[in-house]
C-alpha positions in Angstrom: 122.4 98.1 134.4 122.9 101.7 135.5 119.8 104.0 135.4 121.3 106.8 137.4 122.6 108.7 134.3 119.6 108.6 132.1 119.1 112.3 132.1 122.8 113.1 132.3 124.2 112.6 128.8 124.0 108.8 128.9 126.8 107.7 126.7 125.4 105.6 123.9 127.6 103.8 121.3 126.0 103.8 117.9 126.9 100.7 115.9 125.9 100.5 112.2 127.2 98.7 109.1 130.0 101.2 108.6 131.2 100.6 112.2 131.7 96.9 111.8 133.1 97.3 108.3 136.3 99.2 109.3 139.5 97.3 108.8 140.3 97.2 112.5 136.9 96.0 113.5 136.9 93.3 110.8 140.2 92.1 112.2 138.8 92.1 115.8 135.7 90.2 114.6 133.3 92.8 115.8 129.6 91.9 115.4 126.5 94.2 115.4 126.5 94.2 119.2 130.1 95.5 119.4 131.5 92.2 120.6 135.0 91.8 119.4 135.2 88.0 119.1 138.8 87.6 117.9 139.9 89.7 120.9 137.9 88.0 123.6 138.1 84.4 122.1 141.0 84.4 119.7 141.0 81.4 117.3 137.6 80.4 118.4 135.2 83.3 117.7 131.5 83.8 117.5 130.5 80.5 115.9 132.3 78.5 118.5 130.5 80.4 121.3 127.2 80.0 119.6 127.6 76.2 119.4 128.5 76.0 123.1 125.5 78.1 124.0 123.2 75.8 122.0 124.6 72.8 123.8 124.0 74.3 127.2 120.3 74.9 126.3 119.8 71.5 124.6 118.3 69.9 127.7 115.4 72.4 127.6 114.7 71.5 124.0 114.5 67.8 124.7 111.6 68.4 127.1 109.1 69.1 124.3 108.3 67.8 120.8 110.3 69.5 118.1 109.1 70.4 114.6 111.0 70.8 111.3 112.3 74.3 110.7 111.4 76.2 107.6 113.8 77.5 104.9 116.0 80.2 106.4 116.6 83.2 104.2 119.8 85.2 104.0 120.4 88.0 106.6 118.5 91.2 105.9 116.1 89.5 103.5 113.0 91.1 105.1 114.1 93.5 107.7 117.6 95.1 107.3 120.0 95.8 110.2 120.1 99.6 110.8 121.7 100.3 114.1 122.5 98.9 117.5 122.2 101.4 120.5 124.8 99.9 122.8 124.9 100.8 126.5 121.2 101.7 126.8 120.3 100.2 130.1 118.0 97.1 129.9 115.6 96.0 132.5 113.7 92.7 133.1 111.5 92.1 136.2 110.0 88.8 135.2 112.0 85.8 134.2 109.4 84.6 131.6 107.5 87.7 130.5 109.3 90.1 128.2 107.1 93.0 127.3 109.4 95.8 128.4 109.8 97.8 125.1 107.2 99.7 123.1 107.4 101.9 120.0 106.2 105.5 120.2 107.0 106.3 116.5 109.5 105.4 113.8 112.1 107.4 115.6 111.6 106.7 119.3 110.7 104.0 121.8 110.1 103.6 125.5 111.7 101.0 127.8 110.8 99.9 131.3 113.1 100.8 134.2 112.6 100.6 138.0 109.7 102.9 139.1 109.0 104.1 135.5 110.4 104.1 132.0 112.7 106.1 129.7 112.2 107.3 126.1 115.0 107.2 123.6 115.1 109.2 120.3 116.9 107.7 117.3 117.1 111.2 115.8 119.3 113.0 118.3 120.1 109.9 120.6 118.6 111.7 123.6 117.2 109.8 126.6 114.4 111.2 128.7 113.5 109.7 132.1 110.0 109.3 133.4 109.2 108.2 136.9 106.1 107.7 139.0 105.6 109.3 142.4 105.7 105.9 144.1 108.3 103.2 143.8 107.3 100.1 141.9 108.8 97.4 139.8 107.2 97.2 136.3 106.6 93.8 134.7 105.2 95.0 131.4 105.1 98.2 129.3 102.9 99.2 126.4 102.1 102.4 124.4 99.1 103.6 122.4 97.4 106.9 121.7 99.9 109.0 123.7 99.8 106.8 126.8 102.5 104.7 128.3 101.0 101.9 130.5 102.8 99.7 132.9 101.8 96.8 135.2 103.7 96.1 138.5 104.7 93.2 140.6 102.3 94.3 143.4 99.3 94.8 141.1 100.0 98.5 140.3 98.5 100.0 137.1 100.6 103.0 136.1 99.6 105.3 133.2 101.7 108.2 132.0 100.3 110.8 129.5 103.3 111.6 127.3 101.5 114.4 125.5 100.5 116.2 128.7 103.8 115.2 130.4 102.0 114.0 133.6 100.9 110.9 135.4 97.4 110.0 134.3 96.8 107.2 136.8 98.6 105.2 139.5 96.9 102.6 141.7 96.3 98.9 142.5 94.4 96.9 139.9 94.5 93.3 141.1 93.2 91.2 144.0 95.7 90.6 146.8 98.5 92.6 145.1 99.0 89.9 142.5 101.3 90.6 139.5 99.7 92.7 136.7 101.3 91.0 133.7 99.7 92.6 130.6 98.4 96.0 129.7 97.1 97.1 126.2 95.1 100.2 125.1 92.7 99.7 122.1 90.0 101.7 120.3 86.5 100.3 120.5 84.3 102.2 118.2 85.8 105.6 119.1 86.2 104.8 122.8 89.7 104.2 124.2 89.8 101.2 126.4 92.4 99.4 128.4 92.6 95.6 128.8 94.7 94.0 131.5 95.7 90.4 132.5 97.0 89.4 135.9 98.1 86.6 138.3 94.8 86.8 140.1 93.4 84.9 137.0 91.4 88.0 135.9 91.0 89.8 132.6 89.8 93.3 133.1 88.6 96.0 130.7 88.6 99.7 131.7 87.4 102.9 130.0 90.3 105.3 129.7 87.9 108.0 131.0 87.3 106.1 134.2 90.1 103.9 135.6 88.9 103.5 139.2 86.7 100.5 138.4 86.7 98.1 135.4 83.8 97.9 133.0 84.4 94.2 132.7 86.1 91.5 134.9 86.3 87.8 134.1 88.0 85.1 136.1 89.9 82.7 133.7 91.2 79.2 134.1 94.7 80.2 135.2 96.9 83.3 135.9 96.8 85.5 132.8 100.1 86.3 131.1 98.9 88.0 128.0 95.6 88.9 126.3 94.8 90.5 122.9 91.6 91.9 121.4 90.4 90.8 117.9 90.8 93.7 115.5 87.5 92.8 113.7 85.4 92.0 116.8 86.3 93.9 119.9 84.2 91.5 122.0 86.6 88.6 121.3 89.7 88.3 123.4 92.5 85.7 123.2 93.9 84.9 126.6 97.3 83.2 127.3 98.1 82.0 130.8 99.8 79.5 133.0 98.1 76.6 131.2 98.5 74.7 127.9 95.2 75.8 126.3 94.5 79.2 124.8 91.2 80.6 125.9 89.0 82.7 123.6 86.8 84.9 125.7 83.5 86.5 124.5 82.9 89.7 126.5 79.2 89.8 125.4 78.4 86.5 127.1 81.1 86.6 129.9 82.1 83.1 128.8 85.0 81.2 127.3 83.6 80.6 123.8 86.5 78.4 122.6 89.7 76.7 123.8 92.6 76.0 121.5 94.6 72.9 122.3 98.1 72.1 121.1 100.7 73.9 123.2 102.6 71.8 125.7 103.3 74.4 128.3 102.4 77.9 129.6 101.8 80.6 127.1 103.2 84.1 127.1 102.2 86.0 124.0 99.5 86.5 121.4 98.6 88.7 118.5 95.8 88.7 115.9 96.2 89.0 112.2 94.5 92.2 110.9 91.8 90.0 109.2 90.7 88.7 112.6 90.9 85.1 111.3 94.4 84.1 112.3 95.8 84.2 115.8 99.5 83.7 116.7 100.6 82.5 120.2 103.9 82.0 121.9 104.7 79.4 124.5 107.3 78.0 126.9 107.1 74.8 124.7 109.5 76.5 122.3 106.9 77.1 119.6 104.9 79.9 118.0 101.6 78.5 116.8 99.2 80.1 114.3 95.5 79.2 114.6 92.7 79.6 112.0 89.9 80.6 114.4 87.4 79.1 111.9 89.1 75.7 112.2 90.1 75.5 115.8 90.7 71.8 116.2 94.3 72.0 115.1 97.1 74.5 114.5 97.4 76.2 111.1 101.2 76.6 111.5 103.6 75.3 114.1 106.9 77.3 114.1 109.8 76.0 116.0 112.0 78.4 118.0 115.8 78.1 118.0 116.6 77.6 121.7 114.1 79.2 124.0 110.5 80.0 124.8 108.6 82.4 122.5 108.0 85.5 124.5 106.7 88.0 121.9 104.6 87.6 118.7 103.4 90.2 116.3 101.9 90.3 112.8 103.4 93.3 110.9 103.1 95.1 107.6 99.4 94.5 107.2 99.8 90.8 108.1 102.4 90.1 105.5 104.9 89.0 108.1 104.9 87.3 111.5 107.7 88.2 113.9 108.4 86.5 117.1 111.2 86.8 119.7 112.5 84.2 122.1 113.5 84.7 125.7 117.2 84.7 124.7 119.2 85.5 121.6 116.8 85.1 118.6 114.2 86.9 116.7 112.5 85.2 113.7 110.5 87.0 110.8 108.3 84.7 108.8 106.7 85.5 105.5 103.1 84.8 106.3 101.9 85.4 102.8 104.1 82.6 101.7 102.5 80.3 104.3 105.5 80.7 106.6 107.6 78.5 104.4 110.6 80.9 104.6 111.9 83.1 107.4 114.7 85.5 108.4 116.5 84.8 111.6 118.2 87.5 113.6 121.0 86.2 115.7 122.3 88.1 118.8 123.3 87.3 122.4 121.5 88.1 125.6 118.1 88.1 127.2 115.5 89.7 124.9 113.8 92.4 126.9 111.0 93.2 124.4 110.1 93.8 120.8 107.9 96.2 118.9 107.3 97.9 115.5 106.4 101.5 114.8 102.7 102.1 114.8 102.8 104.1 111.5 103.7 101.5 108.9 105.7 98.9 110.8 108.7 99.9 108.8 111.0 100.1 111.9 111.5 97.1 114.3 113.1 97.6 117.7 114.1 94.9 120.2 116.2 95.0 123.4 119.1 92.7 124.5 120.3 92.4 128.1 124.0 91.2 128.2 126.6 92.5 130.6 128.8 95.2 128.9 127.0 94.8 125.6 123.3 95.5 126.4 121.3 97.8 124.1 118.5 98.0 121.5 118.6 96.9 117.9 116.9 98.8 115.1 115.9 97.0 111.9 114.2 98.6 108.9 111.7 96.9 106.5 113.5 96.1 103.2 113.2 97.5 99.7 109.6 96.6 99.0 107.5 99.7 100.0 105.2 99.4 102.9 102.4 100.8 100.7 102.8 97.8 98.4 102.9 95.4 101.3 99.6 96.8 102.6 98.0 96.7 99.2 99.0 93.0 98.8 98.0 91.9 102.3 94.8 89.8 102.4 92.1 91.2 104.6 
């Protein structure tokens, strides 16, 4: 993981379908990450290593209840493999939380690094380095409305204005320098606001015009790992933390309006469907669960992960699909309009650093993989059905 050459012609290997389809690479068993399986494990190959990896992680799976998996679709059924940007340096500061990558557009993304982040362009393969004036270790990274926002291990809130090319804010934002685990910018009736979640058990909301003191601060039932604002009612916030239940916070009353019970361990991720009715959550119990907020007594869907905790969840393409990534190796794309009965599985190797889709039409999906000598970022593209049609068909 070398960040020293980020602005010095970082050598990136671009792997696409044509790369793995050459005669020599077929013979070497090269996969989309550039791993030449017949060279490093002759006679055994990728499938053998995959089986061995599953066996090593099986004890974790036996800790929790398991649920039947849905029908797996062929590769590239929903999102198609486009490219793998090998040798982009990957960074993870927290062994459970994996929100280190954020999309800026269809053609570039940002990724966390020590004391800042870098931006990568898929058009010219350039890498631009951004650093804050003070050293800090980022736990999370998000992007919206021209701002890159990071939370640090000593409670730092760091905001960079990418349009003005300058630091917008840098300062402590938690009690007793506790981890700042989650940062998200959202638009509340024309006002840009920032919501944060931290290990001091607090959810805070700031105005982007005034970041010194929060507009709202509420102590929750446990350290907060993730929080997300309902797209149809900005006063309703889903809060995931170091506890089994999901808390639904009502900002108007400063109270927890609802608790969702079902997960068996700590929760790391959440996202609302655009209709504001369905909520997806990801947990250390190896499941992504979908809740109908109108019927909160039980889960609407329970989706089993392959081998690890669910670290990112996101509704995409107007709510047509639900994507979640695990802490290692896997990303799953469920057809939500078909009641999650079918899904596409993306199979790679390494620690997943983060996942996001472009903010324009969700047509481009990026996710990072940390694996010695083979680390990098995958790019997938939404399939043949036009995004316009997907948005027209999505139920609102």
